[in-house]
N, C-alpha and C positions, 0 to 999 in steps of 0.2 A: 596574434590568432591563428587559429585552427585554418591550414590549407590539405583539402582532401586530396590523395590519391587512391582514386575508383579503378577495380580491380572484375575488371567486363572477362565475363565468360560466355561467350556467344555463340553460334554455329549457325546465324540464318538471316534475309532478310539484311544485305550491304547496306541498302540508304538509311534504313534503321537504326542498325550500328555506325552509322554516319552523322547522321541527328543528331541522335546522342551523344557520341564526342564532340561535338562545338560545341551544345548545348552544354556539358558541365565543364567544358573545358574555357566557355567564354567570361565565365564567371570567376579567374583566375586558378580553378583546380586541373587537376590533372586525371592519366588516366594508362595504363597498362590493358591491353587487351591480347584476350587468347581467342583465337578464333576456330572452334573445331576440325582438324582436320582430317574428319569424314566428309565435310562441304568440298564445295567445288573450286579446284584450286584457285579460279578466275573471280569470283565473289571473291576472295583472299585478297588477292591482285587489285581488286574498284576501293578495298579500301582501304589499306597501301596507298595507293594511287591516287586518293581523293583528303588523306591525314599525310600525305607526306612532309610540308609544309607546315605542321602545328607541330613548334616544340613543348606543347604541352602535353602529347602523345607518343607511346611508347610499346614496342609490339613485344610478348613474351620472342623468347629467344628460340623456340622450339614449338612449332608445331601437334598434340596425339591426336591422337581420336579416341574421345571419352564415348563413356557407355554408365548408363544411368543405374548407383547404384557401388561401381567400380572404382578402383583405386586410379583411374585415371584422369578423375575430376579433381581430386585433390594435388594430384605431379600439373596438369594444367594451372592454378589456383599460386602455387608456389614457384611455378615458373612466369609469370608474369607477377608475384610477387618481390620476386627478386628483379624485377627489369625495372621495376616502381621503385625497390629502395636504392639499386644503382643511377636511374636515369632525376632524379626527382628529392635533391637532398632539405628541399623546404619541406617536403611533407612533411603533415605531422600526424596523423589517422591517414587508412588504409579502408576503403569501403568496399565488400564485396555486393557484388552488382550480377544481374542475367538480362539478357536483351529485353527482358518481358518487362523489366522494372522503370519506374518512372519518379519523377520529384513528385513531393508532393505538402515542398515546403520552397522557401525558397533560398538561395547560396546563402546570405547575409542568416538568415532561421539558422541554416544547418551549423555554419559557421560558431552563430554564439552560442545554438546550446553544445556542439561537443568542451566546446570556450570554457562553460560552467565547471563541468569536472573533470578532474585528471582519471580519464577511468576507461576497462575496456569494456566493451558494447557487444558480449556473446552469451549466446541462450549456453549453460554448465550444466547438467543433469548428473545426478552418480545414475550411471550405467542400469545400476543391479537394484539400486533403491528409489524410484520417480520409476512413472509411471507413462516417462514419452514415450514406449515405443508400445504397437497398438498391435502389431502381427503377432503370428504364433512362434515367430525366431527371434528369442533375441541373445542367451548362452549363446546359443552358436553363431552368430554374425564375430563369436573375436574367438575362441576355442577352437573353430572350424577352421580349414583354409580353405578358398575362394577363390576359384580357378575360373569358374566361368559365371556369363554374365545372368544374371535371370532371366530379365525383358527376352534377351535373344534365344537363350539356351534354356529355357524353363526342366526341360525331363532330364537336362544331364546336372545343375544347376543342382537339384533335391536329390540325383541319385549319388551326388559326392556326398550329401550332408548326409540323405540315411547311411551309404558306405562309412563314412567316420563315424557316423553315430554307432553304428553296430560292429562295427572292429575298435571301439574305444579309441578312436585315433585325434584324441584333442591334445592341445598344447597349454600349458601355460602362459598366461598374459604376464607384464616386463610386472616384476615384483613393486617397484619404487612409483609406478603408476596407479593412479586412482582414476579411472579409466569412466568419460564424461559423457553426454550425448547434445545436443541438441541442434537446432535452423541453422544448415551452410553460413545464412547471412548477418555478415559478421560487420562492425569494426576496429580497428586493434588501431594502437596510439603506436608511433613508431618504432620508439626503444620491445615493443612488445613482439614487431611481427621482424630485430632483427634477432632480437634473442630468439623468437621461431626454426631461423632460417642457420641460425647454429647449432642451435640444436638437433635438426638435424645433422649439418656435415658432422657434427662430431656423436651423433648415436645412429650412425646406421642401421644397428640393430632395432633400433622402434619404428621406423624407416619399412625395414624389411619386414615386424610386423604389422600393422597397418594396410600393408599392402595388399597383405593376401586374406585383412576380413572383411565384412557385409557392407556393402554407405558409407567409407572412411566419411567424407564428404560431413558425417554428421557425429563425428567419431573426435579423429585426431586433431582440430583443431581448435575444441573443445576443448579435448583432454590434456595440450602443451601447455596450452595459456593458464588453466589450473595451478599446472606443475609449474611451469614457470614467473606467476603471477601472484600478487597478495591479496589476498581474499576479499578483502577493503577497495582491490583498486580492483573489481573485475563487478559491473552492475549485470545479472542474467540476464538479459534478454534484447531481444534484436529492434534495432535500426527501422527497417523494413519490414510495411505493414502488408499481411499477406494471412489467408482466409483457407481452410480448405470444407469438403461438405462432406458430412453423413459416409459418401463413399471413397474418404482419403483421398482426390482429388482436388488441384486446387480451385479456388474461386477466381473467376475471371473480372474487372468489369471492362464498363461499358461506358457510352457518353454522359448515363442521368446520375451518374458516382460520384462526379465532381465535388459536390459541396461536402457527401458524406468523407469523400478521400481528406479533405483540407482541413476535416473537423478531429483525424487519429492524430495521437497523440506519436507522429514515428514520421521521418525524412524520407519516403520511399516505399513507393508498391508494387505488389505483384502480385497478380499478372494484368496488363493490359492487355487491354482483345488487341490485335493487330487491326480490326474493322472499325474502333472507334477513335475515329479518325479527330470529330470537332472535341474527344476528353486529352487526345494526343497532342494537338496543336494549347489546349488550355495549362494543360502540366507542363510544354514544355516552355511555353511563355512565361511560365510563373520561374523557373530557380533564378533568373535572371532582373526579373521586377524590380528586387529588394524589399518585397511586400513583410512585415513583420508583428500585422496585428493580426495571429492566425486566431479563431477560438477554438480553442482545442471541449471535445465534450466526450471523444471515446469512447462511443456505444458505438461504434460498426459491427460490433464481433455477433454483442446480444443481439442488435435489430437484426442482423445478416439471418440467425438463429432463428427470433420471432417470424421473418419472413419466408423463409425456406421451408418454416413445419408445419406453416395456412394447407388448411385444404386436406392435409398426407399421413397429418396423424395415425398410425393404428393404430386400433381403440378395439378390445375383445367384451364379446359380452355375455360371460359365461365366469364363475369361480373356479380361480383354479384347483388345484384339488386338494393343498392342503389350506385351504381357504374353507372351502367347503366341508370340509371334516370340522368345523368350528362353527360357532351360529351366536347369534347375542341372545337368543333366545325365545320360543314361540310365544312367550304372555308377555314379552318384552313389545314397545312401541316406540323408535323411534323417528323423531319429528326434524325436517330439513328445511332449512331458509337458505334462499339460494337466491344470493346478490349481487354482481359488480362493483356496485356500489358499500362498499364494506363498512361505509359509517352507517348507512340506512338497517343493513343490520343488524349493528351493534344497537341501534338504540331502539329500533321493534323487536331485538332480542328482553333487552332491557327491560323494555318493558314487559312484553308477557312476562318477563319473573314475576316481576311488583305487583299486576293485578293478578296470575295464575298459583303465584309459590312454585312454577314446575323449573326446574334446574334444566340446566340449561353450559354451552361452551359457544364462547366466538373461535370460529374459523380457525379450529386447530388443526388443521391436514394443511394448513395456507401459511401460517402466517406460526413463527417458530418460539414467538414471545407469547402464545397463548397461552392464559393461568388455566394450569393444568396440575393438578395434584402430585404431590413424590410420587408413582407407580412403578419404583423398581427401577428405574432407567428405560422405561420400552417408550414414555412419551420424550425424552431426551436429545433428537431429530426428528425432520419433519420424516427424513426418507424412514427414518424405526418407524415412527407412525402412522406412513403411510404402507408400508412392507406389513406391520401386524396390525390392520388396525382393527380387524374381528376380536382381536386378544385384547386393544388399547379399549373398543368400546365397550366390551363385556366390564373392563376392569372400572372404566367411569359410573357403569351406571350399578357395580356393587359400591363405590364410594358413594353414591348419591345416597344407595340405599332405597330408588326409589326406580318403578319399570317404565316409568314415560322420561322421555330424553330429549331434548332439542338442542341443533348444532347451527353454528351457518357452514354455508363449504360454496364457495368460488363456482361460477357456475362453466368454469374450467374444467371441471372435476366430473365432466360424464361419466367415467368408467367405475369413477369410485360411488357414485348417484348409485349406478345397476347395481354395481356387487351388492349396498346395502339391499338395494331392491329385491337383489333373489336368496336376503337370508329368510330363514322364518318366520325374523321378527315381521311386525306390524309395521311398513315404514310409510309416510307420508310426508309429501314435497310442496312450498309454499316457493313459488319461483314471485319474487318482487321486482318488475319493468318501473324502472328509472331514467326520465330523459339524461341524455349526454348532452353537456353545451364543450363546445369546443377547448375551452379552457379546459375542466375539468377531465377530458383525454389526453392533453397536454403534461397536467397534474399527474393519471395516470402512466405515461409514458415514459415521465418521468421516476416513477416511485418503483416501475418495476425493471428500470435498465435500458430500456428502449433511446431514452434522450437527456438528457440536462442542461439546466439554464441555457450555456453556452450553446448546445445548436441553434443552429441558423434557422430563422424563422422559416427560407423558401424549401429547408431540407423537413422539419413539422408540418409543413404547408402539404406536400405527396404522400406526409407519411399519416396523418390522423383521419383521412379515410380509408384506411387501411386497418387502422383499430378500434374505428369503430362499425365496420364491414364484419371483422375479427368477432368484439361483442354481441351482433346481430345475428352473426353466424351459431353463435354458442348456441343463443337460446333458442333458433328454431330448430338443433341437431336434440335441445331437452323436448324440445314439444314431437318432435318425431320419435323420440323415442317410444313413445305413446304410454307411459307410467302409468298406473294407475291411484286412487289417489294423488292429484296435482292438483293446485288450488291456485288461485294468483292474486294479490293482488298491486296496484297501480299508478303512480306517482298523478297521470290523470283518470282515475276514478273519482270517484265521489265518494263522501263516508259511508255511507252504507253500505255499497257494492264493497267496497274493502271490505267492513265490519264481520258482510256473510260470507265470504271467504275464509275471513278469522272462524269465523265460527265454526265451520266444516272442517277448516285443519286443526284447530287447537281442542275441538270436542265442544267447548262453552258453549253459553246462553250469548244471543245478540245483543246482549245487554253488555253485559263481559266484555265483548268484543266490539263494543262501537265504543266505550271507554280508551281500548285500545288504541282501536281508527281513527280515533281525532284526537293520539298525540299531538303537540305541536310541535312545530317542526320536524315531523318526522321523515322527510325528505328534500332537506333543505342542505347545502352544498356545506 
């Protein structure tokens, strides 16, 4: 059975470090601790004194002062890793942790998970080909020598980079290595760790190279694992659940995240707020609980993006200059049906086509599988359709040889609706108001990836009011935009009232509009 040696890098909060070590080793696992040399000696002595009688805890042979983005983080990791390899002969896996990490699965679950596959878990993506790096410095991380810490000496750091760039002082990347990049939170098998230590001892020039790269904790182990281990034995993922905000800052978890964390397909999570005492207590008890029945839904990142984006999505209300140069045509008329219940809008569109013979397309900007003709590739992806929407619409008008066209749009596409209204063509909008039951909203959450069939009922109960308010918010935004030629039909209105709105929207007689409005099962879920 798997036995884990945790490699803990920490720099503060001795009480939390002691508690973390006791919790994780109580289940029979091990821990090697590196406590930052920048922290007070008294704090380090407190940790050592509290854990001196614990045979499953060792300390790195030397403390180093660690700096973000510096080699010292790799050095500290190697020191703790060597101590763990020497002290714990029965450890099968070595798992990188920080003081902000906590288990979100039990020890029994973690051991069984690691026993399933004989692989190393480490994010490992091609440094140059992947889009893992989001900053403007990429190749510069490697080909220039970095002697200053970017966070402590920003001016010197960038002055050094600019000087080397100006003087063309680049260096060669070791020819036998494919540089890889990924998260520093990995879980490696014993033989992989032994091979890494041996490689460092036998290839000091590689260590020297990485020592002056920038942020080597994202490249050093990732590169060596890929160099030393067959690809089939690498799962390029981390087992630690972490998320980042739009500004590149780690997302912090609080007391009300407990249910969400347990449903993620990870063994640990980072970062847990030091103030989330209830969450820390519940997660602390979890590791030794023996619990095995975790309902994995794994929607955490999508759910966070959804919740974080509510209320602060920037929208523009004027066409970009390259869009303003194209128009659908002054003589054309675009009819937009907007409904959150796509099946209702699709039924309505189909009935309109039957009664009026008006050409139409369903949710072409929301659904990749929309039935579109071959338009030379512009229709091949949602991204292309959105970027070139006016050109796409002109081509669809031409394809149907019609000056009137009806399309379906999700209400979230306010920017797109506004863009069409700014065109020279005549644009009309029909908003379809529907009732939303909890069952429907639950299904909607699953369809868009905010939940899954395994999402706990407690989580769904907290999520549903947010989704309901979001739907209402989208409708309010459409009303607040004060578009001309806007009409509404409602699930709660009578056939006569809906027929009047449809007659005005479509420009047809009330008789034909009534034929559409009286369609059976129009609003049925």
